[in-house]
MDAnalysis code that builds the backbone (N, CA, C; Angstrom):
import MDAnalysis as mda
import numpy as np

u = mda.Universe.empty(156, n_residues=52, atom_resindex=np.repeat(np.arange(52), 3), trajectory=True)
u.add_TopologyAttr("name", ["N", "CA", "C"] * 52)
u.add_TopologyAttr("resid", np.arange(1, 53))
u.add_TopologyAttr("resname", ["MET", "LEU", "ALA", "GLY", "LEU", "PRO", "MET", "VAL", "THR", "ILE", "PHE", "PRO", "LEU", "LEU", "ALA", "GLN", "ARG", "TYR", "GLY", "GLN", "GLY", "GLU", "GLN", "CYS", "ALA", "SER", "ALA", "LEU", "LEU", "ALA", "THR", "THR", "LEU", "LEU", "SER", "PHE", "LEU", "THR", "LEU", "ASN", "LEU", "GLY", "LEU", "TRP", "ALA", "LEU", "GLY", "MET", "GLY", "ALA", "THR", "PRO"])
u.atoms.positions = np.array([
    [0.822, -1.184, 0.000],
    [0.000, 0.000, 0.000],
    [0.869, 1.253, 0.000],
    [1.211, 1.749, 1.178],
    [1.995, 2.964, 1.295],
    [3.455, 2.693, 1.638],
    [3.863, 1.444, 1.565],
    [5.207, 1.084, 2.003],
    [6.293, 1.728, 1.149],
    [6.033, 1.964, -0.121],
    [7.052, 2.525, -0.993],
    [7.137, 4.037, -0.949],
    [6.199, 4.698, -0.270],
    [6.193, 6.155, -0.235],
    [7.074, 6.669, 0.886],
    [7.805, 7.733, 0.643],
    [8.629, 8.302, 1.723],
    [7.749, 8.987, 2.750],
    [8.226, 8.987, 3.990],
    [7.482, 9.645, 5.066],
    [7.774, 11.138, 5.009],
    [6.808, 11.901, 4.570],
    [6.980, 13.345, 4.515],
    [5.855, 13.980, 5.318],
    [6.219, 14.565, 6.434],
    [5.282, 15.340, 7.220],
    [5.951, 16.658, 7.536],
    [5.250, 17.507, 8.194],
    [5.804, 18.832, 8.468],
    [6.854, 18.810, 9.573],
    [6.776, 17.843, 10.492],
    [7.682, 17.854, 11.637],
    [9.150, 17.671, 11.248],
    [9.511, 16.664, 10.426],
    [10.916, 16.576, 10.023],
    [11.365, 17.771, 9.179],
    [10.437, 18.338, 8.421],
    [10.795, 19.508, 7.613],
    [11.106, 20.710, 8.503],
    [10.327, 20.891, 9.554],
    [10.609, 21.978, 10.486],
    [11.878, 21.706, 11.291],
    [12.064, 20.461, 11.694],
    [13.236, 20.102, 12.494],
    [14.520, 20.198, 11.681],
    [14.428, 20.025, 10.383],
    [15.614, 20.090, 9.527],
    [16.246, 21.472, 9.577],
    [15.438, 22.460, 9.774],
    [15.939, 23.830, 9.859],
    [16.905, 24.005, 11.030],
    [16.711, 23.206, 12.078],
    [17.548, 23.289, 13.277],
    [18.537, 22.132, 13.388],
    [18.712, 21.394, 12.290],
    [19.678, 20.309, 12.276],
    [19.201, 19.032, 12.947],
    [17.912, 18.891, 13.165],
    [17.366, 17.735, 13.849],
    [16.452, 16.907, 12.945],
    [16.569, 17.060, 11.651],
    [15.677, 16.398, 10.712],
    [15.745, 14.882, 10.765],
    [16.949, 14.330, 10.825],
    [17.099, 12.874, 10.835],
    [16.550, 12.260, 12.120],
    [16.801, 12.902, 13.251],
    [16.286, 12.386, 14.516],
    [14.761, 12.430, 14.537],
    [14.198, 13.493, 14.022],
    [12.746, 13.622, 14.001],
    [12.126, 12.585, 13.064],
    [12.740, 12.377, 11.897],
    [12.231, 11.381, 10.959],
    [12.339, 9.973, 11.547],
    [13.423, 9.705, 12.261],
    [13.581, 8.397, 12.902],
    [12.537, 8.185, 13.986],
    [12.281, 9.206, 14.776],
    [11.257, 9.105, 15.824],
    [9.882, 8.914, 15.195],
    [9.614, 9.587, 14.092],
    [8.331, 9.438, 13.416],
    [8.153, 8.018, 12.895],
    [9.201, 7.459, 12.319],
    [9.140, 6.090, 11.831],
    [8.918, 5.104, 12.980],
    [9.650, 5.288, 14.062],
    [9.521, 4.377, 15.211],
    [8.115, 4.442, 15.809],
    [7.568, 5.639, 15.967],
    [6.238, 5.746, 16.553],
    [5.157, 5.225, 15.617],
    [5.351, 5.371, 14.314],
    [4.389, 4.828, 13.357],
    [4.381, 3.308, 13.419],
    [5.551, 2.690, 13.451],
    [5.636, 1.234, 13.557],
    [5.061, 0.745, 14.881],
    [5.371, 1.459, 15.959],
    [4.866, 1.071, 17.268],
    [3.342, 1.172, 17.332],
    [2.785, 2.214, 16.739],
    [1.328, 2.345, 16.754],
    [0.673, 1.260, 15.917],
    [1.295, 0.892, 14.806],
    [0.768, -0.199, 13.986],
    [0.711, -1.490, 14.798],
    [1.788, -1.777, 15.516],
    [1.833, -3.000, 16.319],
    [0.837, -2.970, 17.467],
    [0.778, -1.856, 18.192],
    [-0.099, -1.807, 19.350],
    [-1.575, -1.800, 18.944],
    [-1.908, -1.155, 17.855],
    [-3.301, -1.184, 17.394],
    [-3.712, -2.592, 16.995],
    [-2.842, -3.286, 16.286],
    [-3.159, -4.655, 15.891],
    [-3.237, -5.588, 17.095],
    [-2.343, -5.419, 18.045],
    [-2.401, -6.247, 19.257],
    [-3.665, -5.952, 20.056],
    [-4.059, -4.693, 20.119],
    [-5.285, -4.336, 20.827],
    [-6.513, -4.939, 20.168],
    [-6.576, -4.880, 18.854],
    [-7.702, -5.478, 18.139],
    [-7.722, -6.991, 18.317],
    [-6.546, -7.595, 18.292],
    [-6.458, -9.042, 18.492],
    [-6.928, -9.415, 19.900],
    [-6.515, -8.617, 20.896],
    [-6.902, -8.898, 22.272],
    [-8.407, -8.761, 22.476],
    [-9.024, -7.865, 21.739],
    [-10.467, -7.685, 21.841],
    [-11.253, -8.675, 20.987],
    [-10.542, -9.497, 20.231],
    [-11.199, -10.473, 19.395],
    [-11.744, -9.912, 18.110],
    [-11.234, -8.766, 17.686],
    [-11.729, -8.131, 16.465],
    [-10.792, -8.336, 15.272],
    [-9.787, -9.145, 15.454],
    [-8.848, -9.410, 14.377],
    [-9.465, -10.312, 13.303],
    [-8.761, -10.420, 12.205],
    [-9.238, -11.269, 11.114],
    [-9.159, -12.732, 11.526],
    [-10.179, -13.476, 11.176],
    [-10.192, -14.910, 11.475],
    [-10.018, -15.682, 10.173],
    [-9.263, -16.767, 10.221],
    [-9.032, -17.535, 8.990],
    [-10.266, -18.290, 8.530],
])
């Protein structure tokens, strides 16, 4: 789906001005992956996940 698209939001663009662009982009990637995992685990725990 969106895996091939680069992560472009305003936060790394603003942080780049102060030399913190890479750290901000890394934090954005980490939090996006973490939210994906926790949302899926939460849905699974509630029994709302996909069933085979």
